[in-house]
N, C-alpha and C positions, 0 to 999 in steps of 0.2 A: 502494499499497500503505500509507501514510504517512497518508494523509487517511483511510482504511476505519477504521488504527488511534486514529484523534484522535476520528473520529466512534463508537465503538466504547466509548471508552473516558468521551467526554462524554456517550455514553448511562449507562452505567453510575453515572458521577457522578450525574445527575437524576432517575433513578431512586431511588438512595441515601436525598437531601435529599427526593424527595417523601415516603417511605414515612417519613422519621423524621418528621417535619408529620403524617403521616396517623395512627403511633403516638400523638402526644401527643393529637388531639382523639379517637381513639378510646376512650381510656385513661382521658380526662377526663370524657365520659360517665356519667350515671348515668341509671337507669331512674325515671322520675319514676308515682308511682301513680294520683296524681288530679291535679285543677286546681287550685292552690293558693286556698285561702282559703275552699273550700266543705264544709261539712259540719263533724262533729265524728269526733275519732278511732274510736270505736266503730261507726259506720257503714260509716269508711272501711274497716275492717278486715273486715266483715260482708257488705258489699254490693258493694263496688264492687272492680273493678279487669280484671284479662286472665285469663282461662285458656285459653292456647294450644292452638288445635286443629290441625292441619293435613291431617286425611281427610275433617274434616265438611263436605258440599258448600252454600253459601248456597242456600236453596228457589229453584230457576226463576220457580214461580208465587208469589212473592211480588209483591204488588201498592202501588203506589206514584203518587204525581200528581208530574210534570215541572213543569217552571217554567212551564208554558203552562197548566196544569189538566188536561192529560189524562191520562187515567189510562194506564198501562205496570206490565208484568212485570220483575223482574230477569233473566228468562231474554232478554226478546224484545230489550235492551238489551246482553243481555253478546254481546261479540266472545271466541271460544274462540280465534280464531289470532294474541292477542296478548294481553302483560299488562297488570294493571289494578292500579290505586291504590283501596284505599276505605278513605274515613272519616267519621267522625261529630261533628256538629257539631249546634248547633242557632243556629237564623238570627235570634234573638230577642237573644242572647248578644253586649254590646256592648264584651266583654273580651275574656276568652282565644279563643274561637272564631275571632273575627276576625283575631286575632295567627297563631291554628293558619292559615286561609286562607292569611296572608298572607306565611307562612312556605311553605308547602304550592308557591304561584304561585311564590314566589323559588325553592325547587330543583327545579322543575320548567323554568322558564328556561335552566337551565345545564345540562340533561339535550341528549344529542343525542337522544333518539326525543320524537318530537312527539305532543301529544295531539290526539288523533283519527285519527295516522296510526299511529302504533307504539306509541301505549300509550292508555289510556280510564282516567279519573276517574270515584268514584262518590260525592259526598256528598249523605251522607243526614241528614236531622235525627234526632233522638230526640225532639224536641220535637213530640207530635201534634197540637199547637195550633199550628204554624208553618202555611206558606197559603205555594199556590202564588206568589201574589205578594211572599211575602218570599224564597224561593226565585228566583224572579227579579231579583232585587236582587243578592242578593250572589252571583247565575252573574253578573252584567253586570259589577261591581267585577272579580270574578274573572278574566272573559275579559279586563277592559280592561286589567288589569294584566301579562297572559298575550302579550297582542299578536299571538297568530298565530289566522287567520282558520278556518282548518281546526280550532280546539278546540272550536269550536261542536258540533259532531258526535259526540264523544268525553267531554266534560267534563258529570256529568248531576248535576244537582241536584234532589232529590227528597224530597218528606215525605209522610205516612200515617197509618195509626191506629195507636194502640198495637201491636195484637196484632202487626200485619205490619213493625212497626219491631223488635220484641222477635222475631221471627222471624229476623231477620237478626243480631241482635248475640247471639243465642243461639246460632246455627252457627257464629260465629267467637269466640265465649268473651270478647263483650265487658260487663261490668257496670257500669248508671252508674245512678243515681238522683237524683229529685227533693229537694233539700232544701228543706222548707219555711220554714223559721229565716231561710234566706239569700235565698229565693226563683230558687236557682239551681240547675241540674243540676249532682251532682258528676261526673267521670266520669274514665277516664283518658283521656291523650292521647297519641296515637300514630296512627301510621301503617300499613295494613295492606298488603302488595303481595300481587296476587292473581296467582294462573300460569295461563297461556295452557293452555285443554284444554278438553274440550267441557261440563264444570261446572267451575262456579269453588270455588276452595278458595284457603285461605289459604298464600302460600307464604314469608313472612319477616312476623313485627312489628317496628317501627321505631318505639323510644320517645323521645318529648320532644314539645314543641311546635314546636321546630324541626328540621328533618332534616338531617344531611350530605349533600352532593351527592352524594359518593364510594359512600356507603353507597346512598342510594337509585339509583344508578346500577348498583352489582353484584348489588342487590336485583331491578331489573327485568331486569338480564342473565340472572340465573339463572331468575327466572318464565318467560322468554321461549323454556326449553326449549333451548337452544341452535339456534334454526334462525335466528334472526334475531340474531346476536352480531357485534360487528366482532372485528377482532384488538385492539385497546385492551380491551374488556372482556373477552375473553379472557385477556388478559394479567392482568385486576384478579380473575378470577375463582382464577387459579392463584397468586396472592400473599395474596389475603383468602379470611379463612375467620369466617362468622357462630358471634358470640358469643352463646348463650342466656342467659347469667345479665346480660351488659349489654346485650341486644339492638339491638348494633350490631358492623359487621363489622372482625375484627383484622386484623393482620398476621401469617402464617404467615414466623416468620423463617427458620425453615430452607431455607422452598423459597426466599424471597431470597437466601440465602446462594447456593443452589444457584446460582441465575442469574447472582451475582456470580462466584463458581468458573467458571461455564462462560463468561462475556464474557473474563475474566482469562484463561482458557484459551486463547480463539480469539484475543485480542491477543497472546500468547507465542507463538503456532503462526504468527499473520501477520507475529511479528519476525523468526521462524526461518527461516522461506520466504524472507524478505526478503533477510536474511544469504545463503544458500544460492543465492539466483539470481545476487546480485552474484560470489558467489565462483567459483561456474559459467561467469559471463559470462568473468570475469578470467582464468580458467583455458581455456576456448576462445579466447579473444586471444592467452594468452601460446603456445597448440601453433598458431596459424594463424602468426604471427611467424615461430616456428622454422622453420616448413616451406618459407616465402618465403625465409628465409635462407638454407640449405641448397643450392640449386643454384646461387649466387652464389657461395659456397663454392669448390665443384666447378670451377669456369667459371676460377677461377684457377688 
């Protein structure tokens, strides 16, 4: 009983510390609008940003070319039985986009779900000038860093003409623009998590150049529609809620308090049961001793 109580107490302390750290990270986050250093303020306000949409499906017949040059449609690549991640970058970008892909790889390495088995990734170039060879180069770097062979079947690096790129971008509310002065694209930095289902739809928008591993794990668990959620993810879904203003998951303090209260009550009941059982055993022992001593007194 003591071992159980100690284990429960340790779990409560660990949960509290973990939640505290996550609160700090979540509250410290801001929602960036575009890649820094590209374009003017007027252009940013007018043409670049995200209009979040959760019900518009991504066109299944949107046509792209993959890293081998083969023509594919989004619907052909879509796996309805698992969640996915969608990102827009452009492969000739040697600064922010490479950092975004590096951050994506890093956060995926920390996930219990494996790309190609439990989750897919769609990396689409917003630049119609990008070629399959550029996609293959970016893919090679990303898969090399990720280091799991199964990802080759689940991480898709795509290029296409402007009309097809815009079809997907419009469906998810992603607005970007070429800035002639800087010779770069001004674009939002974010990761979109797509829900499992017959049609690809956005489940969550996670903003920033680098994502919180915890946010990505919760987002993927939500997007999995409960079919492949383990016990740890179920606990995260209970304790965290998506904040649309921050574009991040934040702690639900009252739920944490309920868990803490439940654990405290469980520990208290366990201690009381231990004392009750010890007292009951002591009484039984006393009654047995008294019963055994009575015949000896009569014989005398």
